[in-house]
ChimeraX commands (.cxc) that place a marker at each C-alpha (Angstrom):
marker #1 position -21.25,13.65,132.64 radius 0.5
marker #1 position -22.82,12.95,135.74 radius 0.5
marker #1 position -25.54,15.77,135.74 radius 0.5
marker #1 position -26.17,14.87,132.02 radius 0.5
marker #1 position -26.86,11.24,132.77 radius 0.5
marker #1 position -24.83,9.63,130.34 radius 0.5
marker #1 position -23.96,5.96,130.49 radius 0.5
marker #1 position -21.60,5.38,127.91 radius 0.5
marker #1 position -18.61,7.28,126.75 radius 0.5
marker #1 position -15.25,6.71,124.47 radius 0.5
marker #1 position -12.15,7.38,126.78 radius 0.5
marker #1 position -8.33,7.87,125.90 radius 0.5
marker #1 position -5.32,9.12,127.67 radius 0.5
marker #1 position -2.41,11.37,126.73 radius 0.5
marker #1 position 0.43,11.06,128.38 radius 0.5
marker #1 position 4.42,11.80,129.26 radius 0.5
marker #1 position 6.59,8.83,129.47 radius 0.5
marker #1 position 10.18,10.07,130.22 radius 0.5
marker #1 position 10.25,11.73,127.00 radius 0.5
marker #1 position 10.26,15.40,127.56 radius 0.5
marker #1 position 10.67,15.26,131.23 radius 0.5
marker #1 position 11.51,13.03,134.44 radius 0.5
marker #1 position 8.87,10.46,135.07 radius 0.5
marker #1 position 5.41,9.22,133.84 radius 0.5
marker #1 position 2.34,11.59,133.80 radius 0.5
marker #1 position -1.33,11.68,132.70 radius 0.5
marker #1 position -1.41,14.78,130.63 radius 0.5
marker #1 position -4.95,14.69,128.77 radius 0.5
marker #1 position -8.24,12.66,128.68 radius 0.5
marker #1 position -10.35,12.44,125.80 radius 0.5
marker #1 position -14.07,11.94,125.75 radius 0.5
marker #1 position -16.59,11.03,123.46 radius 0.5
marker #1 position -20.17,10.37,124.61 radius 0.5
marker #1 position -21.47,9.74,120.73 radius 0.5
marker #1 position -22.17,13.37,120.09 radius 0.5
marker #1 position -19.74,15.78,121.73 radius 0.5
marker #1 position -16.22,15.81,122.38 radius 0.5
marker #1 position -14.76,16.71,126.11 radius 0.5
marker #1 position -11.08,17.50,126.76 radius 0.5
marker #1 position -10.43,17.08,130.45 radius 0.5
marker #1 position -6.92,18.57,131.66 radius 0.5
marker #1 position -5.37,16.20,134.77 radius 0.5
marker #1 position -3.13,19.43,135.75 radius 0.5
marker #1 position -6.24,21.70,136.33 radius 0.5
marker #1 position -8.48,19.36,138.27 radius 0.5
marker #1 position -8.28,17.62,141.58 radius 0.5
marker #1 position -7.46,13.93,142.36 radius 0.5
marker #1 position -10.86,13.30,144.24 radius 0.5
marker #1 position -12.68,14.88,140.76 radius 0.5
marker #1 position -10.51,12.49,138.52 radius 0.5
marker #1 position -11.32,9.62,140.95 radius 0.5
marker #1 position -15.10,10.50,140.64 radius 0.5
marker #1 position -14.98,9.89,137.05 radius 0.5
marker #1 position -12.54,7.16,136.50 radius 0.5
marker #1 position -13.91,4.95,139.24 radius 0.5
marker #1 position -17.75,5.43,138.85 radius 0.5
marker #1 position -19.49,2.09,137.94 radius 0.5
marker #1 position -22.41,4.53,136.13 radius 0.5
marker #1 position -20.50,5.38,133.19 radius 0.5
marker #1 position -18.93,2.73,131.29 radius 0.5
marker #1 position -15.96,3.69,129.18 radius 0.5
marker #1 position -15.05,2.35,126.14 radius 0.5
marker #1 position -11.02,2.30,125.70 radius 0.5
marker #1 position -8.92,0.60,123.12 radius 0.5
marker #1 position -6.40,-1.36,124.98 radius 0.5
marker #1 position -7.04,0.20,128.45 radius 0.5
marker #1 position -3.66,-1.81,129.94 radius 0.5
marker #1 position -1.11,0.86,130.13 radius 0.5
marker #1 position -4.17,3.63,130.90 radius 0.5
marker #1 position -5.07,1.70,134.03 radius 0.5
marker #1 position -1.55,1.72,135.08 radius 0.5
marker #1 position -0.70,4.90,134.43 radius 0.5
marker #1 position -3.63,6.18,136.83 radius 0.5
marker #1 position -3.00,3.56,139.21 radius 0.5
marker #1 position 0.98,4.56,139.76 radius 0.5
marker #1 position 0.11,8.27,139.66 radius 0.5
marker #1 position -2.89,8.69,141.70 radius 0.5
marker #1 position -3.88,5.01,143.27 radius 0.5
marker #1 position -6.98,5.37,140.89 radius 0.5
marker #1 position -8.37,2.03,139.91 radius 0.5
marker #1 position -10.78,2.79,136.50 radius 0.5
marker #1 position -13.98,0.85,136.79 radius 0.5
marker #1 position -16.65,-0.13,134.43 radius 0.5
marker #1 position -14.11,-0.50,131.07 radius 0.5
marker #1 position -15.15,-1.92,127.94 radius 0.5
marker #1 position -11.74,-2.51,126.19 radius 0.5
marker #1 position -12.19,-3.38,122.88 radius 0.5
marker #1 position -8.64,-4.96,122.76 radius 0.5
marker #1 position -10.42,-8.10,124.24 radius 0.5
marker #1 position -12.51,-8.27,121.32 radius 0.5
marker #1 position -9.67,-8.22,118.84 radius 0.5
marker #1 position -7.95,-10.82,120.55 radius 0.5
marker #1 position -10.98,-13.25,121.17 radius 0.5
marker #1 position -11.51,-12.56,117.40 radius 0.5
marker #1 position -7.93,-13.12,116.69 radius 0.5
marker #1 position -7.44,-10.55,114.41 radius 0.5
marker #1 position -3.81,-10.36,112.59 radius 0.5
marker #1 position -3.13,-6.80,113.11 radius 0.5
marker #1 position -4.24,-5.51,116.71 radius 0.5
marker #1 position -3.23,-1.86,116.62 radius 0.5
marker #1 position -6.28,0.81,116.38 radius 0.5
marker #1 position -5.42,2.08,113.01 radius 0.5
marker #1 position -5.08,-1.31,111.61 radius 0.5
marker #1 position -8.19,-2.43,113.30 radius 0.5
marker #1 position -10.36,0.41,112.21 radius 0.5
marker #1 position -9.21,0.00,108.61 radius 0.5
marker #1 position -9.97,-4.00,108.51 radius 0.5
marker #1 position -13.38,-3.49,110.45 radius 0.5
marker #1 position -15.18,-0.26,109.35 radius 0.5
marker #1 position -12.67,0.21,106.25 radius 0.5
marker #1 position -11.44,3.61,107.39 radius 0.5
marker #1 position -8.18,4.87,106.62 radius 0.5
marker #1 position -6.77,7.02,109.56 radius 0.5
marker #1 position -4.11,9.15,108.40 radius 0.5
marker #1 position -1.82,10.55,111.54 radius 0.5
marker #1 position 0.51,13.23,111.65 radius 0.5
marker #1 position 3.63,11.47,112.87 radius 0.5
marker #1 position 5.49,14.73,114.76 radius 0.5
marker #1 position 2.18,14.14,117.31 radius 0.5
marker #1 position 3.37,10.40,118.27 radius 0.5
marker #1 position 6.22,11.87,120.09 radius 0.5
marker #1 position 4.32,15.40,121.16 radius 0.5
marker #1 position 4.83,17.16,124.59 radius 0.5
marker #1 position 1.60,16.61,126.14 radius 0.5
marker #1 position 2.66,18.68,129.14 radius 0.5
marker #1 position 2.57,21.91,127.21 radius 0.5
marker #1 position -0.08,24.33,128.01 radius 0.5
marker #1 position -1.73,25.65,125.88 radius 0.5
marker #1 position -2.12,22.37,124.44 radius 0.5
marker #1 position -1.68,22.89,120.55 radius 0.5
marker #1 position -4.95,22.90,118.55 radius 0.5
marker #1 position -3.94,20.09,115.96 radius 0.5
marker #1 position -2.54,18.21,118.47 radius 0.5
marker #1 position -6.20,17.76,120.29 radius 0.5
marker #1 position -7.25,17.09,116.93 radius 0.5
marker #1 position -5.01,14.43,116.89 radius 0.5
marker #1 position -5.89,13.10,120.28 radius 0.5
marker #1 position -9.57,13.05,119.99 radius 0.5
marker #1 position -9.08,11.05,116.85 radius 0.5
marker #1 position -8.43,8.10,118.81 radius 0.5
marker #1 position -12.05,8.18,120.35 radius 0.5
marker #1 position -13.68,9.53,117.52 radius 0.5
marker #1 position -14.70,5.91,115.90 radius 0.5
marker #1 position -14.72,4.13,119.11 radius 0.5
marker #1 position -18.73,3.53,119.07 radius 0.5
marker #1 position -19.31,2.23,115.74 radius 0.5
marker #1 position -16.08,0.05,116.45 radius 0.5
marker #1 position -17.70,-1.54,119.49 radius 0.5
marker #1 position -21.14,-2.32,117.41 radius 0.5
marker #1 position -19.24,-3.64,114.23 radius 0.5
marker #1 position -17.21,-6.21,116.64 radius 0.5
marker #1 position -19.77,-6.86,118.96 radius 0.5
marker #1 position -21.75,-8.23,115.74 radius 0.5
marker #1 position -18.61,-10.19,115.10 radius 0.5
marker #1 position -18.08,-11.47,118.22 radius 0.5
marker #1 position -22.03,-12.88,118.05 radius 0.5
marker #1 position -21.51,-14.11,114.86 radius 0.5
marker #1 position -18.64,-15.71,116.09 radius 0.5
marker #1 position -20.41,-17.40,119.09 radius 0.5
marker #1 position -17.62,-15.66,121.09 radius 0.5
marker #1 position -20.11,-13.74,123.51 radius 0.5
marker #1 position -19.85,-15.75,126.64 radius 0.5
marker #1 position -16.31,-15.73,126.28 radius 0.5
marker #1 position -16.26,-11.92,126.02 radius 0.5
marker #1 position -18.29,-11.69,129.01 radius 0.5
marker #1 position -16.19,-13.91,130.98 radius 0.5
marker #1 position -12.75,-12.22,129.88 radius 0.5
marker #1 position -14.51,-8.72,130.35 radius 0.5
marker #1 position -15.35,-9.96,134.15 radius 0.5
marker #1 position -11.85,-11.34,134.99 radius 0.5
marker #1 position -10.24,-8.39,133.61 radius 0.5
marker #1 position -12.43,-5.33,135.08 radius 0.5
marker #1 position -9.96,-4.98,138.28 radius 0.5
marker #1 position -6.70,-6.28,136.64 radius 0.5
marker #1 position -3.83,-3.75,136.69 radius 0.5
marker #1 position -0.50,-5.03,135.18 radius 0.5
marker #1 position 2.70,-2.87,134.80 radius 0.5
marker #1 position 6.26,-3.96,135.05 radius 0.5
marker #1 position 8.35,-2.40,137.84 radius 0.5
marker #1 position 11.24,-3.44,135.92 radius 0.5
marker #1 position 12.72,-0.56,133.72 radius 0.5
marker #1 position 12.62,-0.79,129.95 radius 0.5
marker #1 position 16.47,-0.75,129.46 radius 0.5
marker #1 position 16.68,-3.66,132.00 radius 0.5
marker #1 position 14.53,-5.93,129.47 radius 0.5
marker #1 position 16.70,-5.31,126.48 radius 0.5
marker #1 position 19.19,-7.68,124.94 radius 0.5
marker #1 position 21.86,-5.25,125.86 radius 0.5
marker #1 position 21.56,-5.39,129.38 radius 0.5
marker #1 position 20.65,-9.09,129.71 radius 0.5
marker #1 position 23.75,-9.85,127.70 radius 0.5
marker #1 position 25.92,-8.14,130.78 radius 0.5
marker #1 position 27.81,-10.10,132.62 radius 0.5
marker #1 position 26.98,-10.37,136.88 radius 0.5
marker #1 position 29.85,-8.16,137.73 radius 0.5
marker #1 position 28.86,-5.90,134.87 radius 0.5
marker #1 position 25.07,-5.40,135.55 radius 0.5
marker #1 position 25.89,-4.41,139.25 radius 0.5
marker #1 position 27.94,-1.76,138.06 radius 0.5
marker #1 position 25.12,-1.05,135.38 radius 0.5
marker #1 position 22.86,-0.74,138.62 radius 0.5
marker #1 position 25.00,1.68,140.45 radius 0.5
marker #1 position 25.32,4.17,137.53 radius 0.5
marker #1 position 21.41,3.59,136.81 radius 0.5
marker #1 position 20.47,4.53,140.26 radius 0.5
marker #1 position 22.50,8.09,140.09 radius 0.5
marker #1 position 21.04,8.46,136.80 radius 0.5
marker #1 position 17.79,8.04,138.28 radius 0.5
marker #1 position 18.63,10.56,141.18 radius 0.5
marker #1 position 19.92,13.50,138.95 radius 0.5
marker #1 position 17.20,13.33,136.25 radius 0.5
marker #1 position 14.93,13.39,139.08 radius 0.5
marker #1 position 16.24,16.35,140.54 radius 0.5
marker #1 position 16.68,18.16,137.22 radius 0.5
marker #1 position 13.26,16.84,135.63 radius 0.5
marker #1 position 15.05,15.41,132.92 radius 0.5
marker #1 position 14.34,12.32,130.74 radius 0.5
marker #1 position 16.73,9.96,132.42 radius 0.5
marker #1 position 17.91,9.37,128.62 radius 0.5
marker #1 position 19.03,13.11,128.42 radius 0.5
marker #1 position 21.42,12.83,131.38 radius 0.5
marker #1 position 23.18,9.54,130.12 radius 0.5
marker #1 position 22.33,8.05,127.04 radius 0.5
marker #1 position 21.17,4.52,127.40 radius 0.5
marker #1 position 23.81,3.66,125.03 radius 0.5
marker #1 position 26.44,5.23,126.89 radius 0.5
marker #1 position 25.27,3.47,130.41 radius 0.5
marker #1 position 25.32,0.34,128.71 radius 0.5
marker #1 position 29.19,0.87,127.31 radius 0.5
marker #1 position 30.08,2.53,131.06 radius 0.5
marker #1 position 28.63,-1.00,132.58 radius 0.5
marker #1 position 31.27,-3.13,130.32 radius 0.5
marker #1 position 34.08,-0.40,130.71 radius 0.5
marker #1 position 34.37,2.25,133.11 radius 0.5
marker #1 position 37.62,3.48,132.06 radius 0.5
marker #1 position 35.25,5.08,129.14 radius 0.5
marker #1 position 34.07,7.80,132.16 radius 0.5
marker #1 position 34.56,11.03,131.54 radius 0.5
marker #1 position 32.58,14.12,131.47 radius 0.5
marker #1 position 31.49,13.64,128.04 radius 0.5
marker #1 position 29.19,11.18,128.36 radius 0.5
marker #1 position 26.81,13.34,130.74 radius 0.5
marker #1 position 24.19,15.41,128.30 radius 0.5
marker #1 position 26.04,18.38,127.52 radius 0.5
marker #1 position 23.12,20.71,128.19 radius 0.5
marker #1 position 23.34,19.79,131.93 radius 0.5
marker #1 position 24.85,22.52,133.79 radius 0.5
marker #1 position 28.54,22.07,133.93 radius 0.5
marker #1 position 28.49,22.67,138.02 radius 0.5
marker #1 position 26.13,19.48,138.02 radius 0.5
marker #1 position 28.24,17.50,135.29 radius 0.5
marker #1 position 31.08,17.84,137.52 radius 0.5
marker #1 position 29.30,16.56,140.55 radius 0.5
marker #1 position 27.41,13.66,138.60 radius 0.5
marker #1 position 30.94,12.54,137.11 radius 0.5
marker #1 position 32.02,12.43,140.78 radius 0.5
marker #1 position 29.44,10.26,141.77 radius 0.5
marker #1 position 29.90,8.05,139.15 radius 0.5
marker #1 position 33.43,7.74,139.86 radius 0.5
marker #1 position 32.64,6.60,143.16 radius 0.5
marker #1 position 30.98,3.23,142.08 radius 0.5
marker #1 position 33.13,0.22,142.99 radius 0.5
marker #1 position 33.92,-1.87,140.24 radius 0.5
marker link #1:1,2 radius 0.2
marker link #1:2,3 radius 0.2
marker link #1:3,4 radius 0.2
marker link #1:4,5 radius 0.2
marker link #1:5,6 radius 0.2
marker link #1:6,7 radius 0.2
marker link #1:7,8 radius 0.2
marker link #1:8,9 radius 0.2
marker link #1:9,10 radius 0.2
marker link #1:10,11 radius 0.2
marker link #1:11,12 radius 0.2
marker link #1:12,13 radius 0.2
marker link #1:13,14 radius 0.2
marker link #1:14,15 radius 0.2
marker link #1:15,16 radius 0.2
marker link #1:16,17 radius 0.2
marker link #1:17,18 radius 0.2
marker link #1:18,19 radius 0.2
marker link #1:19,20 radius 0.2
marker link #1:20,21 radius 0.2
marker link #1:21,22 radius 0.2
marker link #1:22,23 radius 0.2
marker link #1:23,24 radius 0.2
marker link #1:24,25 radius 0.2
marker link #1:25,26 radius 0.2
marker link #1:26,27 radius 0.2
marker link #1:27,28 radius 0.2
marker link #1:28,29 radius 0.2
marker link #1:29,30 radius 0.2
marker link #1:30,31 radius 0.2
marker link #1:31,32 radius 0.2
marker link #1:32,33 radius 0.2
marker link #1:33,34 radius 0.2
marker link #1:34,35 radius 0.2
marker link #1:35,36 radius 0.2
marker link #1:36,37 radius 0.2
marker link #1:37,38 radius 0.2
marker link #1:38,39 radius 0.2
marker link #1:39,40 radius 0.2
marker link #1:40,41 radius 0.2
marker link #1:41,42 radius 0.2
marker link #1:42,43 radius 0.2
marker link #1:43,44 radius 0.2
marker link #1:44,45 radius 0.2
marker link #1:45,46 radius 0.2
marker link #1:46,47 radius 0.2
marker link #1:47,48 radius 0.2
marker link #1:48,49 radius 0.2
marker link #1:49,50 radius 0.2
marker link #1:50,51 radius 0.2
marker link #1:51,52 radius 0.2
marker link #1:52,53 radius 0.2
marker link #1:53,54 radius 0.2
marker link #1:54,55 radius 0.2
marker link #1:55,56 radius 0.2
marker link #1:56,57 radius 0.2
marker link #1:57,58 radius 0.2
marker link #1:58,59 radius 0.2
marker link #1:59,60 radius 0.2
marker link #1:60,61 radius 0.2
marker link #1:61,62 radius 0.2
marker link #1:62,63 radius 0.2
marker link #1:63,64 radius 0.2
marker link #1:64,65 radius 0.2
marker link #1:65,66 radius 0.2
marker link #1:66,67 radius 0.2
marker link #1:67,68 radius 0.2
marker link #1:68,69 radius 0.2
marker link #1:69,70 radius 0.2
marker link #1:70,71 radius 0.2
marker link #1:71,72 radius 0.2
marker link #1:72,73 radius 0.2
marker link #1:73,74 radius 0.2
marker link #1:74,75 radius 0.2
marker link #1:75,76 radius 0.2
marker link #1:76,77 radius 0.2
marker link #1:77,78 radius 0.2
marker link #1:78,79 radius 0.2
marker link #1:79,80 radius 0.2
marker link #1:80,81 radius 0.2
marker link #1:81,82 radius 0.2
marker link #1:82,83 radius 0.2
marker link #1:83,84 radius 0.2
marker link #1:84,85 radius 0.2
marker link #1:85,86 radius 0.2
marker link #1:86,87 radius 0.2
marker link #1:87,88 radius 0.2
marker link #1:88,89 radius 0.2
marker link #1:89,90 radius 0.2
marker link #1:90,91 radius 0.2
marker link #1:91,92 radius 0.2
marker link #1:92,93 radius 0.2
marker link #1:93,94 radius 0.2
marker link #1:94,95 radius 0.2
marker link #1:95,96 radius 0.2
marker link #1:96,97 radius 0.2
marker link #1:97,98 radius 0.2
marker link #1:98,99 radius 0.2
marker link #1:99,100 radius 0.2
marker link #1:100,101 radius 0.2
marker link #1:101,102 radius 0.2
marker link #1:102,103 radius 0.2
marker link #1:103,104 radius 0.2
marker link #1:104,105 radius 0.2
marker link #1:105,106 radius 0.2
marker link #1:106,107 radius 0.2
marker link #1:107,108 radius 0.2
marker link #1:108,109 radius 0.2
marker link #1:109,110 radius 0.2
marker link #1:110,111 radius 0.2
marker link #1:111,112 radius 0.2
marker link #1:112,113 radius 0.2
marker link #1:113,114 radius 0.2
marker link #1:114,115 radius 0.2
marker link #1:115,116 radius 0.2
marker link #1:116,117 radius 0.2
marker link #1:117,118 radius 0.2
marker link #1:118,119 radius 0.2
marker link #1:119,120 radius 0.2
marker link #1:120,121 radius 0.2
marker link #1:121,122 radius 0.2
marker link #1:122,123 radius 0.2
marker link #1:123,124 radius 0.2
marker link #1:124,125 radius 0.2
marker link #1:125,126 radius 0.2
marker link #1:126,127 radius 0.2
marker link #1:127,128 radius 0.2
marker link #1:128,129 radius 0.2
marker link #1:129,130 radius 0.2
marker link #1:130,131 radius 0.2
marker link #1:131,132 radius 0.2
marker link #1:132,133 radius 0.2
marker link #1:133,134 radius 0.2
marker link #1:134,135 radius 0.2
marker link #1:135,136 radius 0.2
marker link #1:136,137 radius 0.2
marker link #1:137,138 radius 0.2
marker link #1:138,139 radius 0.2
marker link #1:139,140 radius 0.2
marker link #1:140,141 radius 0.2
marker link #1:141,142 radius 0.2
marker link #1:142,143 radius 0.2
marker link #1:143,144 radius 0.2
marker link #1:144,145 radius 0.2
marker link #1:145,146 radius 0.2
marker link #1:146,147 radius 0.2
marker link #1:147,148 radius 0.2
marker link #1:148,149 radius 0.2
marker link #1:149,150 radius 0.2
marker link #1:150,151 radius 0.2
marker link #1:151,152 radius 0.2
marker link #1:152,153 radius 0.2
marker link #1:153,154 radius 0.2
marker link #1:154,155 radius 0.2
marker link #1:155,156 radius 0.2
marker link #1:156,157 radius 0.2
marker link #1:157,158 radius 0.2
marker link #1:158,159 radius 0.2
marker link #1:159,160 radius 0.2
marker link #1:160,161 radius 0.2
marker link #1:161,162 radius 0.2
marker link #1:162,163 radius 0.2
marker link #1:163,164 radius 0.2
marker link #1:164,165 radius 0.2
marker link #1:165,166 radius 0.2
marker link #1:166,167 radius 0.2
marker link #1:167,168 radius 0.2
marker link #1:168,169 radius 0.2
marker link #1:169,170 radius 0.2
marker link #1:170,171 radius 0.2
marker link #1:171,172 radius 0.2
marker link #1:172,173 radius 0.2
marker link #1:173,174 radius 0.2
marker link #1:174,175 radius 0.2
marker link #1:175,176 radius 0.2
marker link #1:176,177 radius 0.2
marker link #1:177,178 radius 0.2
marker link #1:178,179 radius 0.2
marker link #1:179,180 radius 0.2
marker link #1:180,181 radius 0.2
marker link #1:181,182 radius 0.2
marker link #1:182,183 radius 0.2
marker link #1:183,184 radius 0.2
marker link #1:184,185 radius 0.2
marker link #1:185,186 radius 0.2
marker link #1:186,187 radius 0.2
marker link #1:187,188 radius 0.2
marker link #1:188,189 radius 0.2
marker link #1:189,190 radius 0.2
marker link #1:190,191 radius 0.2
marker link #1:191,192 radius 0.2
marker link #1:192,193 radius 0.2
marker link #1:193,194 radius 0.2
marker link #1:194,195 radius 0.2
marker link #1:195,196 radius 0.2
marker link #1:196,197 radius 0.2
marker link #1:197,198 radius 0.2
marker link #1:198,199 radius 0.2
marker link #1:199,200 radius 0.2
marker link #1:200,201 radius 0.2
marker link #1:201,202 radius 0.2
marker link #1:202,203 radius 0.2
marker link #1:203,204 radius 0.2
marker link #1:204,205 radius 0.2
marker link #1:205,206 radius 0.2
marker link #1:206,207 radius 0.2
marker link #1:207,208 radius 0.2
marker link #1:208,209 radius 0.2
marker link #1:209,210 radius 0.2
marker link #1:210,211 radius 0.2
marker link #1:211,212 radius 0.2
marker link #1:212,213 radius 0.2
marker link #1:213,214 radius 0.2
marker link #1:214,215 radius 0.2
marker link #1:215,216 radius 0.2
marker link #1:216,217 radius 0.2
marker link #1:217,218 radius 0.2
marker link #1:218,219 radius 0.2
marker link #1:219,220 radius 0.2
marker link #1:220,221 radius 0.2
marker link #1:221,222 radius 0.2
marker link #1:222,223 radius 0.2
marker link #1:223,224 radius 0.2
marker link #1:224,225 radius 0.2
marker link #1:225,226 radius 0.2
marker link #1:226,227 radius 0.2
marker link #1:227,228 radius 0.2
marker link #1:228,229 radius 0.2
marker link #1:229,230 radius 0.2
marker link #1:230,231 radius 0.2
marker link #1:231,232 radius 0.2
marker link #1:232,233 radius 0.2
marker link #1:233,234 radius 0.2
marker link #1:234,235 radius 0.2
marker link #1:235,236 radius 0.2
marker link #1:236,237 radius 0.2
marker link #1:237,238 radius 0.2
marker link #1:238,239 radius 0.2
marker link #1:239,240 radius 0.2
marker link #1:240,241 radius 0.2
marker link #1:241,242 radius 0.2
marker link #1:242,243 radius 0.2
marker link #1:243,244 radius 0.2
marker link #1:244,245 radius 0.2
marker link #1:245,246 radius 0.2
marker link #1:246,247 radius 0.2
marker link #1:247,248 radius 0.2
marker link #1:248,249 radius 0.2
marker link #1:249,250 radius 0.2
marker link #1:250,251 radius 0.2
marker link #1:251,252 radius 0.2
marker link #1:252,253 radius 0.2
marker link #1:253,254 radius 0.2
marker link #1:254,255 radius 0.2
marker link #1:255,256 radius 0.2
marker link #1:256,257 radius 0.2
marker link #1:257,258 radius 0.2
marker link #1:258,259 radius 0.2
marker link #1:259,260 radius 0.2
marker link #1:260,261 radius 0.2
marker link #1:261,262 radius 0.2
marker link #1:262,263 radius 0.2
view
């Protein structure tokens, strides 16, 4: 991109989020310059090369809702994505009722995007990447250029251009992500008593340790449902709450660790 003097591209990421293995990981970068599609495999290039592309202020990057993408690369690489034109800012200022990309493409460009559900939970860590999965991934950048133009015209017509500039400037270096695990945001956790939350935290810490060591999704070590149940009643603790695919020896070791939690 640098050598070709490209000044603006559409960009999107695919990642792993504790679904097929432990942790969060950038797995794919999709780029479209208006003429050509490019796939970057983050597994095959250095952090410095990623940094050069994502932190460059010479290349404007059109995203649709960049918040999670910014958070992902900052947590994993310490990279701040610069020169982002986030179309979600346009949508929020225009107060569109439905803000998902597919809904916005349909309402603004009259494009009906059909996505295969099986790729919504696809394992993007697998190599080589499935050809159909690649086509699915590229679909998220294919229409961002005309969508930008159409949304910009609506912003101008609504006399919101100055508001857009302010919003873009104030969010330029903004990176927001929660360090609170998703399960602790759920009603099932919030409704626990203070003592039960303490037990939950002990189980959660042990589960994280083994999930990290095994490179398993935490939910595939002890399910979130069982984790809540155990926090409420440790008398239900037995080896069956630990996923059966974990080697027996490790399941036994994990069980003994859980039994040491003070109630």
